[in-house]
C-alpha positions in Angstrom: 168.9 -1.6 14.2 172.0 -2.9 14.9 175.3 -1.1 13.6 176.7 -3.8 11.0 173.0 -4.7 9.6 171.7 -5.6 6.0 169.4 -2.3 6.3 171.9 -0.2 7.9 174.7 -1.1 4.9 172.2 -0.2 2.8 171.2 3.1 4.1 174.8 3.8 4.6 175.2 3.1 0.9 172.0 5.3 -0.5 173.3 8.4 1.7 176.6 8.0 0.7 175.4 8.0 -3.0 172.8 10.9 -2.5 175.6 13.1 -1.2 177.9 12.5 -3.9 175.2 13.6 -5.9 174.3 16.7 -4.2 177.7 17.4 -3.6 178.8 17.2 -7.2 175.4 18.6 -9.2 173.7 20.8 -7.3 175.8 23.1 -4.7 176.9 25.8 -6.2 179.2 27.5 -3.6 182.5 28.3 -5.4 184.7 27.2 -2.2 183.6 23.4 -2.7 186.4 21.8 -4.9 185.0 20.1 -8.2 187.7 17.1 -7.2 185.5 16.4 -4.1 184.7 12.6 -3.4 182.4 11.3 -0.7 184.6 8.3 0.4 182.5 6.4 3.0 179.4 7.1 5.0 178.3 5.7 8.4 174.8 6.4 9.5 174.1 5.9 13.0 171.7 3.3 13.7 169.1 5.3 15.7 169.1 7.6 11.9 170.2 10.6 14.3 173.5 11.5 13.1 175.6 10.8 9.9 179.3 10.8 9.4 180.7 11.3 6.4 184.4 11.3 4.8 185.3 13.4 2.3 188.4 13.5 0.0 189.3 16.5 -1.8 192.0 16.3 -4.4 194.3 19.5 -4.1 196.4 21.7 -1.6 195.7 22.0 1.7 194.1 25.6 1.3 191.6 23.8 -1.4 190.7 20.9 1.5 189.9 23.8 3.8 187.6 25.8 1.7 185.9 22.8 0.7 185.4 21.9 4.2 183.9 25.6 5.1 181.6 25.6 1.9 180.1 21.6 2.8 179.7 23.2 6.5 177.9 25.8 5.5 175.9 24.1 3.0 174.7 21.5 5.9 171.3 22.5 5.8 170.8 22.5 1.9 172.0 18.8 1.8 170.2 17.7 4.8 166.7 19.0 2.8 168.0 17.3 -0.7 169.1 14.2 1.6 165.3 14.1 3.3 163.6 14.8 -0.2 165.7 12.0 -1.9 165.9 9.2 1.1 162.6 8.7 2.9 163.5 7.8 6.3 162.2 8.2 9.8 164.8 10.6 11.1 166.8 12.7 8.3 170.6 12.7 10.2 172.2 15.5 11.3 175.5 15.6 8.8 178.9 15.6 9.9 182.2 15.8 7.2 184.8 14.7 8.3 188.3 15.4 5.9 189.7 11.7 4.7 193.2 11.8 3.2 193.4 7.7 2.5 193.2 8.6 -1.5 195.8 11.4 -1.4 197.9 9.0 0.8 197.6 6.7 -2.2 198.4 8.7 -4.6 201.6 9.5 -2.6 202.4 6.2 -1.6 202.1 5.4 -5.9 204.2 8.1 -6.8 207.2 6.7 -3.9 207.0 3.2 -5.3 207.4 4.5 -8.9 210.7 6.6 -7.8 212.0 3.3 -6.1 211.0 1.3 -9.3 212.9 3.7 -11.3 216.1 3.6 -8.9 216.3 0.3 -8.7 215.8 -0.2 -12.9 219.0 2.3 -12.8 220.9 0.5 -10.3 220.3 -2.9 -12.3 221.1 -1.0 -15.5 224.5 0.5 -14.1 225.6 -3.2 -12.6 224.6 -4.9 -16.2 226.8 -2.0 -17.6 229.7 -2.6 -15.5 229.5 -6.4 -15.8 229.6 -5.7 -19.4 232.9 -3.6 -19.0 234.4 -6.2 -16.7 233.6 -9.1 -19.6 235.4 -6.8 -22.3 238.5 -6.2 -19.7 238.8 -9.8 -19.3 238.8 -10.7 -22.8 241.3 -7.8 -23.3 243.5 -8.9 -21.3 243.7 -12.6 -22.7 
């Protein structure tokens, strides 16, 4: 099976869906944050390995704890994956912390700050122009 084939893409999507369901609903580990999401999954063409990008909304401590919890529950997750998806081989799971969602939230905040500063500057310029007009009218 080739890396970007239709079959591989379908398997990636199905594994991502099942991983998200297992992480959200079946794992009882308190270290795993409820704000954990599976961003992307890449299953190797030979179905031997799987890399899952995980995103956790929260601080660095919550991310580390979630990653530790997922690594300790790896066997359970793999067993649930094997029960749910009928594949020739059940892939070995590797969890990778993905910070794209946090990066997007951070960039959105920065954009909002810049827009607020722009609006504030525009209001000051407008007030300054109105004062200048009043001053010119007063001199005449």
